N, C-alpha and C positions, 0 to 999 in steps of 0.2 A: 770896836772892830769885830770882836767875836760875835756880837749880836747881829751886825750887818752880814757877816759870813753865813750865819744860820738862816737869815732871811733869804739870802741869795740861793742857798742850797734848797730851801723849802720851795722857793719860786721855781727853781730849776726842776725839782722833782715833780711839781705840779704840771709844769710844761711837758716834761717827758711823759708823765701819765696821760695827759691830755692828748699828746701826739700818738701814744700807743693806743689809746682808746679810739681815736679817729682812724688809725691804721687798721685796727681790728674790726671796727664797725663797718669799714669799707669792704671788708672781706666776708664777715659773718652776718652783717645786716642785709636787709632786702636790697636786691639790685633793681633793675628797671623792667622786670618781667611782670607785666600787668595782668596777663591771663596765661593759661596753659598754652605754650607756644612750641611749635615744631621747629627744630633747628637741624640743619644738615651739615655734617662734617665731611668735606670732600676727601677722596682717597689721597693719602700722602700728606695730609695737612699736619702742621705743627701747632703747638700751643700758641706760638706767635701769630701765625696766620689766622688761627681760630679767634684769637683776641681781637684782631682787626675786623673780622667778619661779625663778631658779636657787637662791636661798637657801631659798625655800619648799619646793622639791623636794629639799633636802639635798645639792645638788651643789657648793655653796660655803659657807664658814662665815659670811661677812658680805657683804651687798650693798654696804654703804658702803665696806668695804675693797677690794672688787672694783672699784668705780667709781673710787676714788682711784687705784689702780694702773693701771687702764685709761686714765685721763686722762693719766697721766705716761708710761707705758711701752707702751701699746697703740696700735693704729692708729685713726685717726679715721674710718674707713669705717663706714657704717651696717650694722646687722645685717640679714640677709635673712629674709624670712618663709618658713616651711616646717618640715619635719621634718628634724632632723640627728641623726647618730649620734655621741655623745661617747664616745671610747675609754676603756677602763679606765685609771685612773691619770693621766688628762689634767690638766694644770696649768691655772690660771686663764688664762694666756696662750694655751694651746691651745684652751680653750673659746671664748674671744673670737674667735680666728682662725678657728675652725670655723664659728661663727655668722656671720662676716663674709664668708668667702671660699670655704668648702667647697660642694660641690654638695648640694642637698637630696636626701633619701632618696626614691627613686622605686620604686614597687611595680608589679607586672604583673597584668594581667587578659588572659586568652587566649580568643579566639573561634576554635574549630576550624572547619575547612572543613565546610560543610554544616550548621552550627548554625542553626536557625530563629530568627527575631527574637524570638519569644515566650520562648525560652530564653536569648537574649542579655539580654533585659530582666530575667529572673529572676536571671541571674548578676550583673548590675550592681546590682540592688536588694538582693541578698544580701551585697554587699561592704560591711562595716561602716565602712570607712575613707573611703568616698565619702559625699557629702551630696546632698540634694535628691531630688525625684521626676522620673521621665521616663515618657512614654507608650511603649507598644510600638511600635518603629519598623517601617517597611515592610520586608518581606522583599526581599532583593536590594540593600538600601541600605548594607549593612555589609560591609567587606572583612575576611574572616577573617585574623587575625594576632594577635600579642601586642602589647599597648599598655601603656605605662607611665603611672602617675599618682602624684600626691602625696596624702598623707594630708590629708583635708579638702577635696579637690577635688570639684567638682560632677559628678554623673553625667551631666548634660547636656553638660558640656565633654568628657568622655571619649567619650560617644556621638558627639559632633560630630566628633572626630578619626577615629573609625571610619568615619563616613559620608564625610568629606572624603577619606579614603584611597581609598574605592571610587570616588568621583567622579573623582579624579585618575588612578587606574589606567585606568578606562574611557575617559577623555578622551585618554589617551596611546595606548591600544591600538585603539580603535574605528577610527581612520583607517587603520590598518595591516591591516585585515581582508582576507581573500581575496576576490577577485572571484567573483561567482556564488553566494555562500552565501545560503541562503533567509531568513535573518533580516534584516529591513529597518530595524529601529530598535534602539536600545540596550536598551529594555525587552524586546524579543523576544530579544535576545542573552542578557540576564540570565535570562529565563524558561527558555530552552533550557539554559543553563549550569547552572541549578539542578537541572534534571532529570538532566543528565549527572552532576552531583555526587552525587545520590541513587541513581543507578542502578549506579554502579560504585565500589568502594573500591580498585580496582587502578589506580595512576597511569598505567601504560603503556597502559591501555585507553581513557583519556578521549577521545583524538582519534578512536578507532575508534567509540566509542559516539556521539560527536558526528556522525561521518560517517553512521552508520546513521540517526539521527533526522533529519539533514539530507536524506537520500535520501527518507525517508517524507514529509517536508514537501513536497519537490519533486514527488512523484508523487501527492500527495493522500491518502496512507494516514494513518489515525489513529495517533497516537504510542503509545497504550495503555501508558502508564507508570504502574505501580502507585502510586508516591509521589504522583501527582496525584489519586488516589482518596482517599488518606489525609489530604491537606492540609486540605480543607474540614472534616474531622471533628476533627482535633487541632491544627490550625495548625502542623503540622510535627513535633509530638512523636510518639514511637513509639506505634503503635496497640496493640501488646501482644496481638493476637489475629489470627485469620484475617480477611480482608476478606469481607464479606457480599455475596451476590448483589445485594441491593438497593443497596448502596453502589457496586458496579460499574456499575449502571444509572443511578445518580443523575445528574441534569442540573444542572450549575452552571458557574461560570466556570473551573473548574480540571480537572475530570475528563476526561482525554484518551481514556477509553474511550467516552464518550458524546458527544464533541464533536470536530469537525475542528480541525486546527491547534493552535496553542500556547495554554496557559492565559493568562488575562488579566494575570497577573503572576507573578513568581518564587515558588516554593514553599519557598525557603530562601535562605541567603546563600552563593552559590557562591564558591569560592576562585579564585585567579589562574589555576591550570592548567586548571580546567574552563572558565573564560571564554575562555582562549586556545584551548582545543580547539574551541570553537564558532566562534571567529573564523578558525581554521585547521584545519578538520576533515580527517580522513584521506580520501584518495581511495580509495573503496571502493564496491562494488556491493551491500554487505550491507543487508538490510532486516529481518532477524530476529536475535534473540539469546536464549540461554537459559543458565542456570548450567551450568558444566562440572564442578563438583564440587571444584575446586581454589581456589575463591574468585573466579575470573574467569568469563568467558562464552565460549560457542561461538557463532560468527557464521555466518549463512547468507544467501545471496542469493535462494534459492528456498524456497517453502513446503515442498517435499518434503525439501530439505536440512535445513530447520528441524525438520521432524517427526522426522527421523533423530536429530538432536541431542537432541530432547525425550525420545526413547526411551532414549538413553544416560543422560540425567540421571535418568530414572525408575528405571533399573536401578541406578544408584549409590545413589539414595535407598532403594531396596528392600534393597540389601546393607547399608545402615546401619540398617535397621529403622525408617526414618522413615515408610514407607508399606507396606501389605500387598502 
């Protein structure tokens, strides 16, 4: 009888050990995640609802078994809402830990310097992982940068961060502006910075271009910036053709060929460096500039010097076959 009892106990222990091994392997062994897989936890989801969703998507074999093991072996922390990346070969334990403690997947949308708001709007509306509608924001209200977002986040929330970034940058830099600059308000600074942004693609020229336009404002010269002609026509998109004489003469709130001073508002979203250039322009006597053939500009303080630079630019274009 004693021998039989020992055999029974041994068999029972083996059975218990086997059951425990099975139970543990179902939690710590590989689940059914064959490749890195994105998984979305809806807002307000519970572990129970997430288990059902994992089973529906074929990432675990049984929601009931997952919940039982999670209750005994897992953390009691709630799952977080958002998109998570489950790695290939992840165990049930790894899946739950990821949904409870990992960072949600964040994606990026980039606003390059000088991108007008109508194109920012198009970029946000074309992003399929964002939700909701937005109106076209005001030019100059968005700080060019790269912004992260979560799948399912609203476009309004992302746009709000872009505009908050500009507000905070301007609030920090406006009090540091040089004394004597011709812009008297933040809107004027943004309007001139937008022109600087559009007039040069050479970073080292920004302060020089800002200095030139600041000089023009101080002496009452018209700015005569071509991008201000184009803006009322396309809202900042490329014109795709030569500017017409009638467009140069057009009278509106932006065309600096037909009006004195600055436009009524920015013609694009200027970047940090262009805004800083306006707040701290180069100390120069330049009043004129023309392309120099290398991607930058030749500057002059007199009309005769400017005319000489124009002749050089025309000669370069003639050599290139761009003009007769």
